[in-house]
DRENPA-3360 file (N, C-alpha, C; in nm, 2 decimals, always signed):
BEGIN
1 = MAGAAAGA = -1.63/+0.88/-0.35/-1.52/+0.79/-0.31/-1.55/+0.66/-0.38 ~ -1.44/+0.59/-0.41/-1.45/+0.46/-0.48/-1.51/+0.35/-0.41 ~ -1.51/+0.35/-0.27/-1.57/+0.24/-0.20/-1.48/+0.14/-0.15 ~ -1.53/+0.03/-0.10/-1.45/-0.08/-0.04/-1.36/-0.14/-0.13 ~ -1.39/-0.15/-0.26/-1.30/-0.21/-0.36/-1.17/-0.14/-0.37 ~ -1.18/+0.00/-0.36/-1.06/+0.08/-0.36/-0.96/+0.05/-0.25 ~ -1.02/+0.02/-0.13/-0.93/-0.01/-0.01/-0.86/-0.14/-0.03 ~ -0.92/-0.23/-0.10/-0.86/-0.36/-0.12/-0.74/-0.35/-0.22;
9 = VALAACGT = -0.75/-0.25/-0.31/-0.64/-0.23/-0.40/-0.50/-0.21/-0.34 ~ -0.51/-0.15/-0.22/-0.38/-0.12/-0.15/-0.29/-0.24/-0.14 ~ -0.33/-0.36/-0.12/-0.24/-0.47/-0.10/-0.28/-0.59/-0.18 ~ -0.37/-0.58/-0.27/-0.42/-0.70/-0.34/-0.30/-0.77/-0.40 ~ -0.21/-0.70/-0.46/-0.09/-0.76/-0.53/+0.01/-0.80/-0.42 ~ +0.02/-0.73/-0.31/+0.11/-0.77/-0.21/+0.09/-0.90/-0.15 ~ -0.04/-0.94/-0.14/-0.07/-1.07/-0.08/-0.01/-1.19/-0.16 ~ +0.03/-1.16/-0.28/+0.09/-1.27/-0.36/+0.24/-1.26/-0.36;
17 = GSGSSSNS = +0.29/-1.17/-0.28/+0.44/-1.16/-0.26/+0.50/-1.08/-0.37 ~ +0.43/-1.00/-0.44/+0.49/-0.92/-0.55/+0.56/-0.80/-0.50 ~ +0.52/-0.76/-0.37/+0.59/-0.64/-0.31/+0.54/-0.51/-0.36 ~ +0.44/-0.51/-0.45/+0.39/-0.38/-0.50/+0.29/-0.33/-0.40 ~ +0.26/-0.20/-0.41/+0.16/-0.14/-0.33/+0.11/-0.01/-0.40 ~ +0.00/+0.04/-0.36/-0.05/+0.16/-0.42/-0.13/+0.23/-0.31 ~ -0.18/+0.35/-0.35/-0.26/+0.43/-0.26/-0.39/+0.35/-0.23 ~ -0.44/+0.36/-0.11/-0.55/+0.28/-0.07/-0.69/+0.33/-0.12;
25 = GTGDTVAP = -0.69/+0.43/-0.21/-0.82/+0.47/-0.27/-0.87/+0.60/-0.20 ~ -0.80/+0.66/-0.12/-0.84/+0.78/-0.05/-0.80/+0.91/-0.12 ~ -0.77/+0.90/-0.24/-0.72/+1.02/-0.31/-0.57/+1.03/-0.31 ~ -0.52/+1.15/-0.34/-0.37/+1.17/-0.35/-0.31/+1.20/-0.22 ~ -0.38/+1.22/-0.11/-0.33/+1.26/+0.02/-0.27/+1.13/+0.08 ~ -0.15/+1.14/+0.12/-0.09/+1.02/+0.19/-0.02/+1.07/+0.32 ~ -0.06/+1.00/+0.43/+0.00/+1.04/+0.56/+0.14/+0.99/+0.57 ~ +0.23/+1.06/+0.64/+0.36/+1.01/+0.66/+0.36/+0.87/+0.73;
33 = AGPAGTAV = +0.44/+0.78/+0.67/+0.44/+0.64/+0.72/+0.57/+0.60/+0.79 ~ +0.67/+0.69/+0.79/+0.80/+0.65/+0.84/+0.88/+0.56/+0.74 ~ +0.99/+0.50/+0.79/+1.07/+0.42/+0.70/+0.99/+0.30/+0.65 ~ +1.02/+0.27/+0.52/+0.95/+0.15/+0.46/+0.99/+0.03/+0.54 ~ +0.90/-0.06/+0.56/+0.92/-0.19/+0.64/+0.89/-0.18/+0.78 ~ +0.84/-0.06/+0.83/+0.80/-0.04/+0.97/+0.68/-0.13/+1.00 ~ +0.68/-0.21/+1.10/+0.57/-0.30/+1.13/+0.45/-0.22/+1.17 ~ +0.33/-0.25/+1.12/+0.21/-0.19/+1.15/+0.12/-0.29/+1.24;
41 = GTLSEVEV = +0.13/-0.42/+1.20/+0.06/-0.52/+1.27/+0.06/-0.65/+1.19 ~ -0.02/-0.75/+1.23/-0.03/-0.87/+1.15/-0.17/-0.89/+1.10 ~ -0.18/-0.97/+1.00/-0.31/-1.00/+0.94/-0.40/-1.07/+1.05 ~ -0.34/-1.15/+1.13/-0.43/-1.23/+1.23/-0.48/-1.13/+1.34 ~ -0.43/-1.01/+1.35/-0.48/-0.92/+1.45/-0.61/-0.85/+1.41 ~ -0.65/-0.86/+1.28/-0.76/-0.79/+1.24/-0.85/-0.89/+1.16 ~ -0.98/-0.90/+1.20/-1.07/-0.99/+1.13/-1.10/-0.93/+0.99 ~ -1.13/-1.02/+0.89/-1.16/-0.97/+0.76/-1.29/-0.88/+0.77;
49 = GKCKSVTV = -1.28/-0.77/+0.70/-1.39/-0.67/+0.70/-1.39/-0.58/+0.82 ~ -1.29/-0.59/+0.91/-1.28/-0.51/+1.03/-1.16/-0.42/+1.03 ~ -1.14/-0.34/+1.13/-1.02/-0.26/+1.15/-0.98/-0.25/+1.30 ~ -0.87/-0.20/+1.32/-0.83/-0.17/+1.46/-0.74/-0.05/+1.47 ~ -0.73/+0.01/+1.58/-0.65/+0.13/+1.60/-0.50/+0.08/+1.62 ~ -0.41/+0.15/+1.56/-0.27/+0.12/+1.57/-0.19/+0.25/+1.57 ~ -0.06/+0.24/+1.59/+0.03/+0.36/+1.59/+0.13/+0.34/+1.48 ~ +0.15/+0.43/+1.39/+0.25/+0.43/+1.29/+0.34/+0.55/+1.30;
57 = SGQPAILA = +0.47/+0.52/+1.33/+0.56/+0.63/+1.35/+0.51/+0.73/+1.45 ~ +0.46/+0.68/+1.56/+0.41/+0.76/+1.67/+0.28/+0.83/+1.65 ~ +0.21/+0.81/+1.54/+0.09/+0.88/+1.51/-0.03/+0.78/+1.51 ~ -0.15/+0.82/+1.55/-0.26/+0.73/+1.55/-0.30/+0.69/+1.41 ~ -0.33/+0.57/+1.39/-0.37/+0.52/+1.26/-0.47/+0.41/+1.27 ~ -0.53/+0.37/+1.16/-0.63/+0.26/+1.15/-0.57/+0.15/+1.05 ~ -0.57/+0.03/+1.10/-0.53/-0.08/+1.02/-0.65/-0.16/+0.98 ~ -0.68/-0.17/+0.85/-0.80/-0.24/+0.81/-0.77/-0.36/+0.73;
65 = RPTDSTAA = -0.86/-0.46/+0.72/-0.84/-0.58/+0.65/-0.96/-0.61/+0.56 ~ -0.96/-0.55/+0.44/-1.07/-0.56/+0.35/-1.10/-0.71/+0.30 ~ -0.99/-0.78/+0.28/-1.01/-0.92/+0.24/-0.91/-1.01/+0.32 ~ -0.92/-1.14/+0.30/-0.83/-1.23/+0.37/-0.68/-1.20/+0.35 ~ -0.64/-1.16/+0.23/-0.50/-1.14/+0.20/-0.46/-1.00/+0.18 ~ -0.55/-0.90/+0.21/-0.51/-0.76/+0.19/-0.53/-0.68/+0.32 ~ -0.46/-0.57/+0.32/-0.47/-0.47/+0.43/-0.46/-0.33/+0.38 ~ -0.52/-0.24/+0.45/-0.51/-0.10/+0.42/-0.49/-0.02/+0.55;
73 = CFSAICTH = -0.43/+0.10/+0.54/-0.40/+0.17/+0.66/-0.43/+0.32/+0.63 ~ -0.48/+0.39/+0.73/-0.52/+0.53/+0.72/-0.48/+0.60/+0.84 ~ -0.46/+0.73/+0.83/-0.44/+0.82/+0.95/-0.57/+0.81/+1.02 ~ -0.56/+0.82/+1.16/-0.68/+0.82/+1.24/-0.71/+0.96/+1.28 ~ -0.65/+1.06/+1.21/-0.68/+1.20/+1.24/-0.79/+1.25/+1.15 ~ -0.90/+1.29/+1.21/-1.01/+1.34/+1.13/-0.97/+1.46/+1.04 ~ -1.01/+1.46/+0.92/-0.98/+1.56/+0.83/-1.06/+1.69/+0.85 ~ -1.15/+1.69/+0.94/-1.23/+1.80/+0.97/-1.16/+1.90/+1.06;
81 = QGCTVAPA = -1.13/+1.86/+1.18/-1.06/+1.94/+1.27/-0.95/+1.87/+1.36 ~ -0.91/+1.75/+1.32/-0.79/+1.69/+1.38/-0.82/+1.60/+1.50 ~ -0.94/+1.57/+1.53/-0.96/+1.48/+1.64/-0.93/+1.33/+1.60 ~ -0.91/+1.24/+1.69/-0.87/+1.11/+1.66/-1.00/+1.02/+1.65 ~ -1.02/+0.96/+1.53/-1.13/+0.87/+1.51/-1.12/+0.74/+1.58 ~ -1.23/+0.67/+1.60/-1.23/+0.54/+1.67/-1.31/+0.44/+1.59 ~ -1.26/+0.32/+1.58/-1.34/+0.21/+1.52/-1.47/+0.19/+1.58 ~ -1.57/+0.17/+1.50/-1.71/+0.14/+1.55/-1.77/+0.05/+1.44;
89 = GNELHCPC = -1.74/-0.08/+1.45/-1.79/-0.18/+1.35/-1.72/-0.16/+1.22 ~ -1.80/-0.13/+1.11/-1.74/-0.11/+0.98/-1.73/+0.04/+0.95 ~ -1.73/+0.12/+1.06/-1.71/+0.26/+1.04/-1.61/+0.31/+1.14 ~ -1.56/+0.44/+1.11/-1.48/+0.51/+1.20/-1.55/+0.64/+1.24 ~ -1.56/+0.66/+1.37/-1.64/+0.77/+1.42/-1.55/+0.88/+1.48 ~ -1.57/+1.00/+1.45/-1.50/+1.11/+1.51/-1.59/+1.16/+1.63 ~ -1.53/+1.16/+1.75/-1.60/+1.20/+1.87/-1.63/+1.35/+1.88 ~ -1.56/+1.43/+1.81/-1.57/+1.57/+1.82/-1.69/+1.64/+1.75;
97 = HGSVFNAL = -1.70/+1.60/+1.62/-1.81/+1.67/+1.55/-1.90/+1.57/+1.47 ~ -1.88/+1.44/+1.49/-1.97/+1.34/+1.44/-1.94/+1.29/+1.30 ~ -1.83/+1.32/+1.24/-1.79/+1.27/+1.11/-1.78/+1.12/+1.12 ~ -1.82/+1.05/+1.01/-1.82/+0.91/+1.00/-1.74/+0.87/+0.87 ~ -1.65/+0.77/+0.88/-1.57/+0.73/+0.77/-1.59/+0.58/+0.75 ~ -1.57/+0.53/+0.63/-1.57/+0.39/+0.60/-1.44/+0.33/+0.65 ~ -1.45/+0.23/+0.74/-1.34/+0.17/+0.80/-1.24/+0.10/+0.71 ~ -1.29/+0.06/+0.59/-1.20/-0.02/+0.50/-1.14/+0.07/+0.39;
105 = TGAVKKGP = -1.19/+0.19/+0.37/-1.14/+0.27/+0.26/-1.10/+0.41/+0.31 ~ -1.14/+0.45/+0.43/-1.11/+0.59/+0.48/-1.20/+0.69/+0.42 ~ -1.30/+0.66/+0.33/-1.39/+0.75/+0.26/-1.49/+0.81/+0.36 ~ -1.52/+0.94/+0.34/-1.62/+1.00/+0.42/-1.76/+0.95/+0.39 ~ -1.83/+0.90/+0.50/-1.97/+0.86/+0.49/-2.06/+0.97/+0.53 ~ -2.02/+1.05/+0.63/-2.10/+1.15/+0.69/-2.01/+1.26/+0.74 ~ -2.04/+1.39/+0.70/-1.97/+1.50/+0.74/-1.99/+1.54/+0.88 ~ -1.93/+1.65/+0.93/-1.88/+1.76/+0.85/-1.75/+1.74/+0.77;
113 = AEQPLPSI = -1.67/+1.64/+0.80/-1.55/+1.62/+0.72/-1.58/+1.61/+0.57 ~ -1.50/+1.66/+0.49/-1.53/+1.66/+0.34/-1.42/+1.57/+0.27 ~ -1.31/+1.56/+0.34/-1.19/+1.48/+0.28/-1.18/+1.35/+0.34 ~ -1.14/+1.25/+0.27/-1.12/+1.11/+0.32/-0.99/+1.11/+0.42 ~ -0.98/+1.01/+0.50/-0.87/+1.00/+0.58/-0.74/+0.97/+0.49 ~ -0.63/+1.04/+0.52/-0.51/+1.01/+0.44/-0.47/+0.87/+0.45 ~ -0.43/+0.81/+0.34/-0.39/+0.67/+0.34/-0.24/+0.66/+0.38 ~ -0.20/+0.55/+0.44/-0.07/+0.52/+0.47/-0.03/+0.40/+0.39;
121 = PVKVDGTN = +0.06/+0.41/+0.29/+0.09/+0.29/+0.21/+0.15/+0.18/+0.29 ~ +0.09/+0.06/+0.28/+0.14/-0.06/+0.35/+0.14/-0.18/+0.25 ~ +0.20/-0.28/+0.29/+0.20/-0.40/+0.21/+0.21/-0.52/+0.31 ~ +0.16/-0.64/+0.26/+0.16/-0.76/+0.33/+0.30/-0.83/+0.31 ~ +0.37/-0.86/+0.41/+0.50/-0.93/+0.40/+0.48/-1.06/+0.49 ~ +0.45/-1.17/+0.42/+0.42/-1.29/+0.49/+0.28/-1.27/+0.56 ~ +0.29/-1.27/+0.70/+0.16/-1.25/+0.77/+0.17/-1.11/+0.84 ~ +0.28/-1.04/+0.82/+0.29/-0.90/+0.87/+0.24/-0.80/+0.78;
129 = VVTA = +0.20/-0.69/+0.83/+0.16/-0.57/+0.76/+0.27/-0.46/+0.79 ~ +0.34/-0.41/+0.69/+0.45/-0.32/+0.71/+0.43/-0.20/+0.61 ~ +0.49/-0.09/+0.65/+0.48/+0.03/+0.57/+0.55/+0.00/+0.44 ~ +0.50/+0.06/+0.33/+0.56/+0.04/+0.20/+0.65/+0.15/+0.16;
% end
């Protein structure tokens, strides 16, 4: 996996108001995000380098803030067997079988999961994070 820099790519351009977004670096898998512009949270709700649990279109998700002006979002459903992961510092832990994911990129750090968490395309709109 590309690492933390890839997670920052998701919104680096959006922080400047360009409105562009891209996959957050978790491969080609993208979780359903609902209609574009759906509120996910605000930048002030998440410390830089941290993440928090959120709900996107009724599904559990993780909102991460890799840098001061960027955000990334991932499904919170473990790619191993579908349990919901939970934030634990700079990692996401699956309570069912012990998989560990990078909280800023969704990349697998420790299995049994082999696939990263699916990304949810988001962009920064002012101080808000919304689906792209």
